[in-house]
C-alpha positions as CSV (number, residue, x, y, z in Angstrom):
1,X,-34.8,-36.0,-8.4
2,X,-31.7,-34.2,-9.8
3,X,-31.0,-32.7,-6.3
4,X,-31.2,-36.1,-4.7
5,X,-28.8,-37.6,-7.2
6,X,-26.3,-34.8,-6.7
7,X,-26.6,-35.2,-2.9
8,X,-26.1,-38.9,-3.2
9,X,-23.0,-38.4,-5.4
10,X,-21.5,-36.0,-2.8
11,X,-22.2,-38.5,0.0
12,X,-20.7,-41.4,-1.9
13,X,-17.6,-39.3,-2.8
14,X,-17.2,-38.4,0.9
15,X,-17.4,-41.9,2.2
16,X,-15.1,-43.2,-0.5
17,X,-12.4,-40.7,0.7
18,X,-12.1,-39.0,-2.7
19,X,-12.9,-35.4,-1.6
20,X,-10.1,-33.0,-2.6
21,X,-7.5,-32.7,0.2
22,X,-5.4,-29.8,1.1
23,X,-1.7,-29.8,0.3
24,X,-0.6,-29.0,3.8
25,X,-1.8,-30.1,7.2
26,X,-1.3,-27.0,9.4
27,X,0.6,-23.7,8.9
28,X,1.1,-20.8,11.3
29,X,2.6,-17.5,10.2
30,X,4.2,-15.2,12.7
31,X,6.3,-12.0,12.6
32,X,5.8,-8.6,11.2
33,X,3.8,-6.6,8.6
34,X,5.4,-8.4,5.7
35,X,3.6,-11.5,7.0
36,X,0.3,-9.7,7.8
37,X,-0.2,-8.4,4.2
38,X,0.3,-4.7,5.0
39,X,0.6,-2.6,1.9
40,X,-1.7,-4.8,-0.3
41,X,-4.8,-3.2,-1.7
42,X,-7.3,-5.3,0.2
43,X,-5.4,-5.2,3.5
44,X,-7.4,-4.0,6.5
45,X,-5.4,-3.0,9.5
46,X,-5.4,-5.6,12.2
47,X,-7.0,-8.3,10.0
48,X,-4.3,-10.6,8.7
49,X,-6.8,-12.6,6.7
50,X,-8.2,-9.6,4.7
51,X,-5.6,-9.5,1.8
52,X,-6.2,-12.8,0.0
53,X,-3.1,-12.2,-2.1
54,X,-0.7,-12.2,0.9
55,X,1.8,-15.1,0.9
56,X,0.3,-16.3,4.2
57,X,-3.3,-16.4,2.9
58,X,-2.2,-18.0,-0.4
59,X,-0.6,-20.8,1.8
60,X,-3.6,-20.8,4.1
61,X,-5.9,-21.6,1.1
62,X,-4.0,-24.8,0.6
63,X,-3.8,-25.8,4.3
64,X,-6.2,-27.8,6.5
65,X,-5.5,-25.5,9.3
66,X,-4.0,-22.0,9.1
67,X,-3.5,-19.2,11.5
68,X,-1.6,-15.9,11.1
69,X,-0.4,-14.0,14.2
70,X,1.8,-11.5,12.5
71,X,1.8,-8.0,14.1
72,X,2.4,-4.8,12.1
73,X,5.5,-3.1,13.3
74,X,6.8,-6.0,15.3
75,X,10.5,-6.2,16.0
76,X,12.5,-9.3,16.7
77,X,12.7,-8.5,20.5
78,X,9.0,-8.0,20.6
79,X,8.3,-11.4,19.0
80,X,10.7,-13.1,21.3
81,X,9.0,-11.4,24.3
82,X,5.6,-12.8,23.1
83,X,6.8,-16.3,23.8
84,X,7.3,-15.5,27.5
85,X,3.5,-15.0,27.9
86,X,1.9,-18.5,28.1
87,X,-1.5,-16.9,27.6
88,X,-0.5,-15.4,24.2
89,X,-2.4,-17.3,21.5
90,X,0.8,-17.3,19.5
91,X,2.3,-19.8,22.0
92,X,-0.7,-22.2,21.5
93,X,-0.7,-22.0,17.7
94,X,3.0,-22.5,17.4
95,X,2.8,-25.5,19.8
96,X,0.2,-27.2,17.6
97,X,1.4,-26.3,14.0
98,X,3.2,-28.6,11.7
99,X,4.8,-25.7,9.9
100,X,5.8,-22.3,11.3
101,X,6.8,-19.5,9.0
102,X,8.6,-16.5,10.4
103,X,9.1,-13.1,8.8
104,X,11.0,-10.9,11.2
105,X,13.9,-8.5,11.2
106,X,12.5,-5.9,8.7
107,X,11.4,-3.5,11.5
108,X,14.7,-3.9,13.3
109,X,16.6,-2.9,10.1
110,X,14.6,-1.4,7.2
111,X,12.0,0.6,9.1
112,X,14.5,2.9,11.0
113,X,16.2,3.5,7.6
114,X,12.9,4.3,5.9
115,X,11.8,6.6,8.7
116,X,15.1,8.5,8.4
117,X,14.7,8.8,4.6
118,X,11.2,10.1,5.0
119,X,12.3,12.7,7.6
120,X,15.1,13.8,5.2
121,X,12.5,14.1,2.4
122,X,10.2,16.2,4.5
123,X,12.9,18.6,5.5
124,X,14.6,18.9,2.1
125,X,12.3,21.7,0.8
126,X,14.7,22.8,-1.9
127,X,14.5,19.4,-3.6
128,X,10.7,19.4,-3.6
129,X,10.5,23.0,-4.8
130,X,12.7,22.0,-7.7
131,X,10.3,19.1,-8.5
132,X,7.4,21.5,-8.5
133,X,9.3,23.9,-10.8
134,X,10.3,21.1,-13.1
135,X,14.0,21.6,-12.4
136,X,15.1,18.0,-12.0
137,X,18.8,17.9,-12.9
138,X,21.4,15.3,-12.3
139,X,23.0,17.7,-9.8
140,X,19.7,18.0,-7.9
141,X,19.3,14.3,-7.7
142,X,22.9,13.8,-6.6
143,X,22.6,16.4,-3.9
144,X,19.3,14.9,-2.7
145,X,20.8,11.4,-2.8
146,X,23.7,12.5,-0.7
147,X,21.3,13.8,1.9
148,X,19.5,10.5,1.9
149,X,22.8,8.7,2.1
150,X,23.8,10.5,5.3
151,X,20.4,9.9,6.9
152,X,20.4,6.2,5.9
153,X,24.0,5.7,7.1
154,X,23.2,7.2,10.5
155,X,20.2,4.9,10.8
156,X,22.1,1.8,9.6
157,X,24.9,2.4,12.1
158,X,22.4,2.2,14.9
159,X,21.0,-1.2,13.8
160,X,22.2,-4.0,16.2
161,X,22.6,-6.8,13.7
162,X,24.1,-9.3,16.2
163,X,21.2,-8.5,18.6
164,X,18.6,-9.1,15.9
165,X,20.2,-12.4,14.9
166,X,20.4,-13.4,18.6
167,X,16.7,-12.7,19.0
168,X,15.8,-14.8,16.0
169,X,18.0,-17.7,17.2
170,X,16.2,-17.6,20.6
171,X,12.8,-17.5,18.8
172,X,13.7,-20.7,17.0
173,X,14.8,-22.2,20.2
174,X,11.5,-21.3,21.9
175,X,9.6,-22.9,19.0
176,X,11.7,-26.1,19.1
177,X,11.1,-26.4,22.9
178,X,7.4,-26.0,22.4
179,X,7.1,-28.1,19.3
180,X,10.2,-30.2,18.5
181,X,8.6,-31.7,15.4
182,X,7.6,-28.4,13.8
183,X,9.2,-27.4,10.5
184,X,10.3,-23.8,10.9
185,X,10.9,-21.6,7.8
186,X,12.8,-18.3,8.3
187,X,12.5,-15.6,5.6
188,X,15.6,-13.6,4.8
189,X,15.2,-9.8,4.5
190,X,15.1,-8.2,1.1
191,X,16.5,-4.8,0.1
192,X,13.6,-2.6,-1.1
193,X,15.8,0.3,-1.9
194,X,17.9,-1.5,-4.5
195,X,17.3,-0.4,-8.1
196,X,15.6,2.9,-7.2
197,X,17.5,5.9,-8.6
198,X,16.6,8.4,-5.8
199,X,17.2,5.7,-3.1
200,X,20.4,4.3,-4.5
201,X,22.4,5.8,-1.7
202,X,20.1,4.1,0.8
203,X,20.6,0.8,-0.9
204,X,24.3,1.3,-0.6
205,X,24.0,2.0,3.1
206,X,21.8,-1.0,3.6
207,X,23.7,-3.5,1.7
208,X,26.5,-4.3,4.1
209,X,24.5,-4.7,7.3
210,X,21.6,-6.4,5.4
211,X,24.2,-9.0,4.1
212,X,25.3,-9.6,7.7
213,X,21.7,-10.0,8.9
214,X,20.9,-12.5,6.1
215,X,24.1,-14.5,6.6
216,X,23.1,-14.8,10.3
217,X,19.5,-15.9,9.5
218,X,20.7,-18.5,7.0
219,X,23.3,-19.8,9.6
220,X,20.4,-20.8,11.8
221,X,19.1,-23.4,9.2
222,X,19.6,-27.0,10.1
223,X,17.5,-29.9,11.3
224,X,13.9,-28.8,11.2
225,X,14.8,-25.1,10.5
226,X,15.0,-23.9,6.9
227,X,15.8,-20.5,5.3
228,X,13.7,-19.1,2.5
229,X,16.1,-16.7,0.8
230,X,13.7,-13.9,-0.2
231,X,16.6,-11.5,-0.5
232,X,17.9,-13.5,-3.5
233,X,14.4,-13.9,-5.0
234,X,13.8,-10.2,-4.9
235,X,17.2,-9.2,-6.1
236,X,17.0,-7.3,-9.3
237,X,13.2,-7.1,-9.1
238,X,12.7,-4.8,-6.2
239,X,10.7,-2.2,-8.1
240,X,8.1,-4.7,-9.1
241,X,8.1,-6.9,-6.0
242,X,7.8,-4.0,-3.5
243,X,5.8,-0.8,-3.1
244,X,9.0,1.3,-2.8
245,X,7.8,3.7,-5.5
246,X,5.5,5.2,-2.9
247,X,8.1,4.9,-0.1
248,X,6.5,1.7,1.2
249,X,9.0,-1.1,1.8
250,X,6.4,-3.9,1.9
251,X,5.9,-6.5,-0.9
252,X,3.5,-5.9,-3.7
253,X,1.0,-8.6,-4.8
254,X,3.7,-9.9,-7.2
255,X,6.2,-9.9,-4.3
256,X,3.9,-11.9,-2.1
257,X,3.4,-14.4,-4.8
258,X,7.2,-14.9,-5.2
259,X,7.4,-15.4,-1.4
260,X,4.6,-17.9,-1.6
261,X,6.4,-19.8,-4.4
262,X,9.7,-19.8,-2.5
263,X,8.0,-21.2,0.7
264,X,6.0,-23.9,-1.2
265,X,9.2,-25.1,-2.9
266,X,10.6,-25.8,0.6
267,X,7.3,-27.3,1.8
268,X,7.0,-29.6,-1.2
269,X,10.5,-31.0,-1.0
270,X,10.9,-34.2,1.2
271,X,12.4,-33.3,4.5
272,X,15.2,-35.8,4.2
273,X,16.3,-34.1,0.9
274,X,16.8,-30.8,2.8
275,X,18.7,-31.9,5.9
C-alpha cells in the first residue's frame, strides 16, 4: 500500500507540473582543455563528462540539455576550422543551443610559454642539482628565473595575439549565423604564472600580451555575446585556482567553481540588463 501511495503522489506531482525544473534550458560548452576538465582528479582523457567538478558539468547538472565538445589542446584556429565541417557534431549542437560557452585562446598563448618553461627546466641541470643538494639561495632562484624569463619571452614574442582575436571573432560570427538567438559567453584567459616565485619572470613576460588578448576578447561583447572575465576572477588567487604548483596551467576544482559562479552570474541576469 505504501508503494502505491508514493507512486500516486509522484504521478499527481508530475501532472500538476510541480516537478523540480532545471535552471537553464540548454547549454553547449566548446573550446579547449580548460572546458573539458583536464587536470581535475576525476578527469578521464577524452571524456568531458568524467570530472563532475568541472565548470561545464556543474552547469550541465542545472540544465535541461547539456553537451560539451571541448577538445584538449585545441587552438582558436582549430576551433574555427571545425565550423567549416557541416558533419562535425559541434555545428549541430551550437545550432540548437540556447547558451554557448567558449573557452579558447589558452593553447594559442599559455601552452607555448609553458612548454618553453618546461624545456628550460629540463635543461637547467645545475638548478635541479642545487635542489637535490639543498642549496636553494636567492641567487640560484634569480639565475633560474632569468633563464625562465628568456624562454618565456621568446615564446611570448611568437604569439599572434591579433590572429587569435581574429579567430575568436570569426567563431562568434559563425555561431551567430548558425543560431542568431543563442547567448554566447566568452571566457577571458587567466594568468596561471602570477604569484609563483619561481615563475614570476614568466608572469612578467605573459602580462603584456595577455592583457592585449583579453582586451580583444572583451571588445567582442555586445548584443547576444558576453564576456566572463575569468582573468579578473583569478587575479591574486592563481595558486589556489590553478594547478601551477605542479606546472599544470589548468584550473583546480576551486578554480572551476569560480568559473561556474562567474558564468551563472551572467546567465541569471536578465538579458536586457546586460545589453
